[in-house]
C-alpha positions as CSV (number, residue, x, y, z in Angstrom):
1,M,-7.1,17.7,8.3
2,N,-5.4,14.9,10.2
3,E,-4.3,15.2,13.7
4,A,-1.1,13.8,15.1
5,K,0.4,14.3,18.5
6,G,-1.7,17.5,19.0
7,K,-0.5,18.8,15.6
8,K,-2.7,19.1,12.5
9,R,-1.4,18.0,9.1
10,Q,-2.4,20.3,6.2
11,F,-0.6,18.6,3.3
12,F,0.2,15.0,4.2
13,G,-2.6,12.5,3.7
14,T,-2.7,8.8,4.2
15,D,0.2,8.2,1.9
16,G,2.3,11.3,1.7
17,V,1.6,14.6,-0.2
18,R,-0.4,14.4,-3.4
19,D,-1.7,16.8,-6.0
20,I,-2.0,17.3,-9.7
21,A,1.5,17.7,-11.2
22,N,2.6,21.4,-11.6
23,R,-0.3,22.4,-9.3
24,G,-0.6,23.1,-5.6
25,M,1.8,21.0,-3.7
26,M,3.3,19.2,-6.7
27,T,5.2,22.2,-8.2
28,P,9.0,22.2,-8.4
29,D,9.0,25.0,-5.8
30,A,7.0,22.9,-3.3
31,A,9.0,19.8,-4.0
32,M,12.3,21.7,-3.3
33,K,10.9,23.0,-0.1
34,L,9.7,19.6,1.0
35,G,13.2,18.1,0.2
36,A,14.8,20.9,2.3
37,A,12.3,20.4,5.1
38,Y,13.0,16.7,5.3
39,A,16.8,17.2,5.3
40,V,16.4,19.7,8.2
41,F,14.0,17.3,10.0
42,L,16.6,14.5,9.8
43,A,19.4,16.9,10.9
44,E,17.4,18.0,13.9
45,R,17.0,14.3,14.8
46,G,20.7,13.8,14.9
47,A,21.8,13.1,11.3
48,E,24.9,15.4,10.9
49,R,24.8,15.2,7.1
50,P,21.5,13.4,6.1
51,K,21.9,10.9,3.3
52,I,18.6,10.2,1.5
53,A,17.7,7.6,-1.1
54,V,15.3,9.1,-3.7
55,G,13.3,7.2,-6.3
56,R,10.3,7.8,-8.5
57,D,7.7,6.0,-10.7
58,T,7.2,6.4,-14.4
59,R,5.0,9.6,-14.5
60,L,6.0,12.3,-16.9
61,S,6.3,14.8,-14.0
62,G,8.5,12.4,-12.0
63,E,11.9,13.5,-13.2
64,M,11.1,17.2,-12.8
65,L,9.8,16.7,-9.2
66,Q,12.5,14.3,-8.2
67,S,15.2,16.8,-9.4
68,A,13.6,19.6,-7.4
69,L,13.2,17.4,-4.3
70,M,16.9,16.4,-4.5
71,A,18.0,20.0,-5.0
72,G,16.1,20.9,-1.9
73,I,17.8,18.2,0.1
74,A,21.2,19.4,-1.1
75,S,20.4,23.0,-0.4
76,S,19.9,22.2,3.2
77,G,23.1,20.2,3.5
78,G,21.8,16.7,2.8
79,D,23.2,14.2,0.2
80,A,20.6,12.8,-2.2
81,V,21.2,9.5,-4.0
82,D,19.2,9.2,-7.2
83,L,17.7,5.6,-7.6
84,G,15.8,6.6,-10.7
85,V,12.6,4.7,-11.6
86,I,12.2,2.1,-8.9
87,P,9.3,0.6,-6.8
88,T,8.6,2.3,-3.5
89,P,9.7,-0.9,-1.7
90,G,13.0,-0.7,-3.6
91,V,13.6,2.7,-1.9
92,S,12.6,1.2,1.4
93,C,15.1,-1.7,0.8
94,A,17.9,0.8,0.0
95,A,17.1,2.9,3.1
96,M,17.1,-0.3,5.3
97,R,20.2,-1.9,4.0
98,G,22.3,1.2,2.9
99,P,24.0,4.0,4.8
100,F,20.9,6.2,4.6
101,S,19.2,8.5,7.1
102,G,15.9,8.1,5.2
103,G,14.2,7.7,1.9
104,A,11.9,9.7,-0.4
105,V,9.6,8.5,-3.2
106,V,8.0,10.6,-5.9
107,S,4.9,8.7,-6.8
108,A,1.1,8.9,-6.7
109,S,0.8,5.1,-6.5
110,H,-2.5,4.0,-8.1
111,N,-3.7,7.5,-9.1
112,P,-3.9,8.6,-12.7
113,A,-0.8,9.9,-14.5
114,E,-1.7,13.6,-14.1
115,Y,-1.2,13.2,-10.3
116,N,2.0,12.9,-8.4
117,G,3.1,12.7,-4.8
118,I,6.0,12.7,-2.4
119,K,6.3,10.4,0.6
120,F,9.1,9.9,3.1
121,L,10.6,6.9,4.8
122,D,12.8,6.6,7.8
123,G,16.3,5.1,8.0
124,E,14.8,1.6,8.4
125,G,12.6,1.9,5.4
126,F,9.4,2.3,7.4
127,K,6.9,5.0,6.6
128,L,7.0,8.1,8.9
129,T,4.5,8.5,11.7
130,D,1.8,11.2,11.5
131,G,3.7,13.2,14.1
132,D,6.9,13.1,12.0
133,E,5.0,14.4,9.0
134,A,3.4,17.1,11.0
135,E,6.9,18.2,12.1
136,I,8.1,18.2,8.5
137,E,5.1,20.5,7.6
138,E,6.1,22.9,10.4
139,I,9.6,23.1,8.9
140,F,8.2,23.5,5.4
141,L,6.2,26.5,6.5
142,D,9.0,28.1,8.5
143,D,11.5,29.8,6.2
144,A,13.9,30.6,9.1
145,R,13.9,27.0,10.3
146,R,14.2,25.6,6.8
147,R,17.7,27.0,6.6
148,R,20.0,26.8,3.6
149,A,23.5,25.4,4.1
150,E,26.6,27.5,4.0
151,P,28.4,27.2,0.6
152,E,31.0,24.8,2.0
153,R,28.2,22.6,3.5
154,I,25.9,22.3,0.4
155,G,25.0,18.6,-0.2
156,T,25.6,16.4,-3.2
157,V,23.4,14.6,-5.7
158,R,24.7,11.3,-7.1
159,C,23.5,8.2,-9.0
160,G,22.5,5.2,-7.0
161,E,22.2,2.5,-9.7
162,E,23.8,0.0,-7.4
163,Y,20.8,0.1,-5.1
164,R,18.4,-0.7,-7.9
165,A,20.6,-3.7,-8.7
166,G,20.7,-4.7,-5.0
167,Y,16.9,-4.6,-4.8
168,L,16.5,-6.8,-7.9
169,E,19.1,-9.3,-6.6
170,S,17.2,-9.6,-3.3
171,L,14.0,-10.4,-5.3
172,G,16.0,-12.8,-7.4
173,R,17.0,-14.8,-4.4
174,L,13.3,-15.2,-3.5
175,F,12.5,-16.2,-7.1
176,R,15.2,-18.8,-7.2
177,G,13.7,-20.5,-4.2
178,I,10.4,-21.2,-6.0
179,E,10.2,-24.9,-6.6
180,D,7.5,-25.0,-9.3
181,K,7.8,-22.6,-12.3
182,S,6.3,-24.9,-14.8
183,Y,2.9,-23.2,-15.5
184,P,2.1,-20.2,-17.7
185,I,1.5,-16.9,-16.1
186,V,0.7,-13.3,-17.1
187,I,2.4,-10.3,-15.4
188,D,0.8,-6.8,-15.5
189,A,3.3,-4.1,-14.4
190,A,0.7,-1.2,-14.6
191,N,3.1,0.7,-16.9
192,G,4.6,1.7,-13.6
193,A,7.7,1.3,-11.5
194,A,7.8,-2.5,-11.9
195,S,8.1,-2.2,-15.7
196,D,11.9,-2.5,-15.8
197,F,12.1,-5.1,-13.1
198,V,9.6,-7.8,-14.1
199,G,11.4,-8.8,-17.3
200,P,14.8,-9.7,-15.6
201,L,13.0,-11.1,-12.5
202,F,10.8,-13.6,-14.4
203,S,13.2,-14.3,-17.3
204,E,13.7,-17.9,-16.1
205,W,10.1,-18.8,-15.5
206,G,9.9,-22.1,-17.2
207,G,6.2,-22.2,-18.0
208,G,6.3,-19.1,-20.1
209,V,5.4,-15.5,-19.2
210,T,3.1,-13.0,-21.0
211,F,3.9,-9.4,-20.0
212,M,1.5,-6.5,-20.3
213,G,1.5,-2.9,-19.0
214,D,5.3,-2.9,-19.1
215,V,5.8,-0.1,-21.7
216,P,5.5,3.1,-19.8
217,D,5.4,6.4,-21.8
218,G,4.9,8.8,-18.9
219,T,1.2,9.2,-19.4
220,N,-0.1,5.6,-19.3
221,I,0.7,4.6,-15.7
222,N,-2.4,2.7,-14.3
223,K,-4.3,3.5,-17.4
224,N,-6.6,0.5,-18.0
225,V,-4.0,-1.8,-16.4
226,G,-2.8,-2.8,-13.0
227,V,-4.6,-3.6,-9.8
228,T,-7.2,-0.8,-10.4
229,H,-8.2,-2.4,-13.7
230,I,-7.8,-6.1,-12.7
231,E,-10.4,-7.0,-15.4
232,A,-7.6,-6.4,-18.0
233,L,-5.4,-9.0,-16.4
234,A,-8.3,-11.4,-16.1
235,A,-9.1,-11.1,-19.8
236,K,-5.5,-11.6,-20.8
237,V,-5.1,-14.7,-18.5
238,C,-8.2,-16.3,-20.2
239,E,-7.0,-15.3,-23.7
240,K,-3.6,-16.9,-23.2
241,G,-4.8,-19.9,-21.3
242,A,-2.5,-19.0,-18.3
243,S,-2.8,-20.6,-14.9
244,L,-2.3,-17.4,-12.9
245,G,-2.1,-13.6,-13.5
246,I,-0.2,-11.1,-11.3
247,A,-0.9,-7.3,-11.3
248,Y,0.8,-4.5,-9.5
249,D,0.0,-0.8,-9.0
250,G,1.9,2.2,-10.2
251,D,4.6,2.2,-7.4
252,T,4.4,-1.6,-6.9
253,D,3.5,-1.6,-3.2
254,R,0.4,-3.6,-4.0
255,V,-0.3,-6.8,-5.8
256,L,-3.5,-8.7,-6.9
257,M,-3.9,-11.9,-8.7
258,C,-6.4,-13.9,-10.7
259,D,-6.7,-17.6,-11.4
260,G,-7.0,-19.4,-14.8
261,R,-10.7,-18.5,-15.0
262,G,-10.0,-14.9,-14.4
263,R,-11.3,-14.9,-10.8
264,V,-9.6,-12.4,-8.5
265,L,-7.4,-13.6,-5.7
266,D,-7.2,-10.6,-3.4
267,G,-5.2,-9.7,-0.4
268,D,-7.3,-11.9,1.9
269,V,-6.5,-15.0,-0.2
270,M,-2.8,-14.2,-0.2
271,L,-2.8,-13.7,3.6
272,W,-4.5,-17.1,3.9
273,V,-2.0,-18.9,1.7
274,I,1.2,-17.1,2.8
275,G,0.1,-17.1,6.5
276,R,-0.2,-21.0,6.4
277,W,3.1,-21.3,4.7
278,L,4.9,-19.1,7.3
279,A,3.2,-21.2,10.0
280,S,4.5,-24.4,8.4
281,R,8.0,-22.9,8.6
282,G,7.6,-21.7,12.1
283,T,8.2,-18.1,11.1
284,L,4.6,-16.7,11.4
285,G,5.0,-15.2,14.8
286,A,1.8,-14.6,16.8
287,G,-0.6,-14.7,13.8
288,V,-1.9,-12.7,10.8
289,T,-2.9,-9.0,10.9
290,A,-5.9,-8.0,8.7
291,T,-8.0,-4.9,8.6
292,V,-11.7,-4.6,9.7
293,M,-12.6,-4.9,6.0
294,S,-11.1,-8.3,5.5
295,N,-13.7,-11.1,4.9
296,M,-14.7,-13.2,7.9
297,A,-13.8,-16.2,5.9
298,L,-10.1,-15.4,6.5
299,E,-10.6,-15.8,10.2
300,D,-12.7,-19.0,9.8
301,L,-10.1,-20.7,7.5
302,L,-7.0,-19.7,9.5
303,A,-8.8,-20.8,12.8
304,K,-8.8,-24.3,11.3
305,E,-5.0,-24.1,11.3
306,N,-4.9,-22.6,14.8
307,I,-3.7,-19.3,13.4
308,K,-5.0,-16.1,15.1
309,V,-6.1,-13.0,13.2
310,F,-5.6,-9.6,14.6
311,R,-7.9,-6.9,13.3
312,C,-7.0,-3.2,12.8
313,Q,-8.2,-0.1,11.1
314,V,-7.9,0.3,7.3
315,G,-4.5,1.6,6.3
316,D,-1.1,0.0,6.0
317,R,0.2,2.1,8.9
318,Y,-2.3,0.6,11.2
319,V,-1.5,-2.9,9.8
320,L,2.2,-2.3,10.6
321,D,1.5,-0.9,14.0
322,T,-0.7,-3.9,14.9
323,M,1.9,-6.4,13.6
324,K,4.6,-4.8,15.7
325,R,2.4,-4.7,18.8
326,E,1.0,-8.3,18.5
327,G,4.2,-9.9,17.2
328,A,2.7,-10.9,13.8
329,R,5.1,-11.3,10.9
330,I,2.6,-10.8,8.1
331,G,-0.3,-8.5,7.6
332,G,-2.2,-6.7,4.9
333,E,-5.4,-5.5,3.2
334,Q,-7.8,-6.8,0.7
335,S,-6.4,-4.3,-1.7
336,G,-3.2,-6.4,-2.0
337,H,-1.0,-4.3,0.3
338,I,0.9,-7.0,2.1
339,I,3.7,-6.5,4.6
340,A,5.9,-9.5,5.4
341,L,8.4,-8.2,7.9
342,D,11.0,-10.9,7.5
343,Y,11.3,-9.8,3.9
344,A,10.4,-6.1,3.6
345,N,9.5,-3.2,5.9
346,T,6.7,-1.8,3.7
347,G,4.2,-3.2,1.2
348,D,6.1,-4.8,-1.6
349,G,4.1,-6.1,-4.5
350,L,7.0,-7.9,-6.2
351,C,8.1,-9.6,-3.0
352,S,4.5,-10.5,-1.9
353,G,3.8,-12.0,-5.3
354,L,7.0,-14.2,-5.1
355,L,6.1,-15.3,-1.5
356,F,2.7,-16.4,-2.8
357,L,4.3,-18.3,-5.6
358,K,6.7,-20.0,-3.2
359,A,3.9,-20.8,-0.7
360,V,1.7,-22.3,-3.4
361,A,4.6,-24.6,-4.5
362,D,5.7,-25.6,-1.0
363,L,2.2,-26.2,0.3
364,G,1.2,-28.1,-2.9
365,E,-1.7,-25.8,-3.5
366,D,-3.9,-25.9,-6.6
367,V,-4.3,-22.3,-7.6
368,S,-7.4,-23.1,-9.6
369,T,-9.3,-24.2,-6.4
370,L,-8.4,-21.2,-4.1
371,A,-11.3,-19.0,-5.1
372,D,-13.8,-21.9,-4.5
373,R,-12.3,-22.9,-1.1
374,F,-12.2,-19.3,0.2
375,E,-15.9,-19.2,0.8
376,R,-16.6,-15.6,1.3
377,Y,-19.2,-14.1,3.5
378,P,-21.5,-11.8,1.6
379,Q,-20.6,-8.2,2.2
380,V,-22.3,-4.9,1.5
381,L,-20.7,-1.5,1.5
382,R,-22.9,1.6,1.2
383,N,-21.5,5.2,1.0
384,M,-23.7,7.9,2.5
385,K,-22.9,11.5,1.4
386,V,-23.0,13.8,4.4
387,A,-22.0,17.4,5.1
388,D,-20.8,16.8,8.7
389,K,-19.3,13.4,9.3
390,N,-18.6,14.0,13.0
391,A,-22.2,15.1,13.6
392,V,-23.5,11.9,12.0
393,M,-21.1,9.7,13.8
394,S,-22.1,11.2,17.2
395,S,-25.8,11.3,16.5
396,P,-27.8,9.5,19.3
397,L,-30.2,8.3,16.5
398,V,-27.3,6.7,14.6
399,E,-25.8,5.3,17.8
400,A,-29.1,3.6,18.7
401,A,-29.4,2.2,15.2
402,A,-25.9,0.8,15.3
403,K,-26.7,-1.1,18.5
404,E,-29.9,-2.4,16.9
405,A,-27.9,-3.6,13.8
406,E,-25.3,-5.2,16.0
407,R,-27.9,-7.1,18.0
408,L,-29.5,-8.3,14.7
409,L,-26.1,-9.7,13.5
410,A,-24.9,-11.0,16.9
411,G,-23.1,-14.3,16.3
412,K,-24.1,-14.2,12.6
413,G,-22.0,-11.4,11.2
414,R,-20.8,-7.9,11.9
415,M,-21.6,-4.3,11.1
416,L,-19.1,-1.4,10.9
417,L,-19.8,2.4,10.5
418,R,-16.8,4.6,9.7
419,P,-16.3,8.1,8.2
420,S,-14.2,8.4,5.0
421,G,-10.8,9.9,5.6
422,T,-10.8,11.8,2.3
423,E,-14.4,12.3,1.2
424,P,-17.6,13.7,2.7
425,L,-18.9,10.2,3.2
426,V,-19.9,7.8,6.0
427,R,-19.5,4.2,5.0
428,I,-21.8,1.4,6.1
429,F,-20.3,-2.0,6.0
430,A,-22.1,-5.2,6.9
431,E,-21.2,-8.9,6.5
432,S,-23.0,-12.1,7.2
433,R,-23.6,-15.6,5.8
434,D,-27.2,-14.6,5.8
435,A,-27.5,-12.0,3.0
436,E,-31.0,-11.0,4.0
437,L,-30.0,-10.3,7.5
438,M,-26.9,-8.4,6.3
439,N,-29.0,-6.1,4.1
440,R,-31.6,-5.5,6.8
441,A,-28.8,-4.3,9.1
442,A,-27.5,-2.0,6.4
443,D,-31.0,-0.7,5.8
444,I,-31.4,0.2,9.5
445,M,-28.2,2.2,9.4
446,E,-29.0,3.9,6.1
447,E,-32.4,5.0,7.4
448,A,-30.9,6.3,10.6
449,I,-28.2,8.3,8.9
450,G,-30.8,9.7,6.5
451,K,-32.9,11.0,9.4
452,A,-29.8,12.4,11.2
453,V,-28.8,14.3,8.1
454,E,-32.3,15.7,7.7
455,G,-32.4,16.6,11.4
456,R,-35.4,14.5,12.3
């Protein structure tokens, strides 16, 4: 379980509540209770009659769960506005710009179609804190506190199509600012929430667009397409002779790309390009925020431009917290979850992709050379299965080995040891220009963890 402000979260994970549809926490009953709990949470925070923007992705279970969620909101005296199928950042955009107390999204992001999830946003379109989610859980579990409204105070449910249109128009303004649209591209919508948006958005791309993964049927979201299957995009780019491919995930909060040779351009490359572009415009702020997993090449390349990189833990919440604390206007992860605060308050795959296209044009970048010029440090990631992560992390044997590995890599690389947040694993991560040295450091850690697990 995750701890927050002294409270333990039982249901919320790193990105909302998730489960297999019609099981556990993803039944209509549970969704209704979550909706009611969120409405009460907002009311207790001062919203006299909470108004909540609600969207979903393309999963078969989405409409069922969204209907239940909105019924729960109305039953506790809140007004739910149905945005239909829309990217998560589209709900964030509506919450930020509209008369909303908060937002809710029914989606399991990059997970397979049989899963679904529910996550909540605040009235500015930001994800809730761990403490806020723990509070919602308390209301969820407390029948007396999760009160139903009196008959005359029951909330409403109405269509919010205008907010979908508003989100598309905001993206259209970015699109129209791209100077060079003359080269062929491939767009992979992951059969997800972006499917209805990419056609209208890229309709005026002069170089020609090939669309894939844009025919959702409720069961094919993320199936062999999207960022989790980037090889499909790479193959299509090579087949069509395109110059660039762009792929999203199921709820469109992530984006990855590949060049004309099918080589992946990940979040690190996008931060490198967009960060330099923002700096050229004087809108970068204090620098670029990246997680501890981002390649050291990002720091080396941005240092040449006198751009500072702020490191943080893995997770978009930590990226955002660090951005706010340090005054950075862009941050993200290798996975393609990019936050550009002058344009969106959460990860927005469509927006980030457009910013990349604009940055490439304005900087005069040659996309075909980016992978070569981003000279990555070799990295190794080893997952060690353990029964007790805390015992391993606090083992004197492991602590001594970590110091030895760090001494070995001093000035030549780095080593990180961290427990998985969702699995019984401890992850060993090492990085160095010297691959032999890197692997030796990882070997030291693997041997020490093995001994700690065996009790030697």
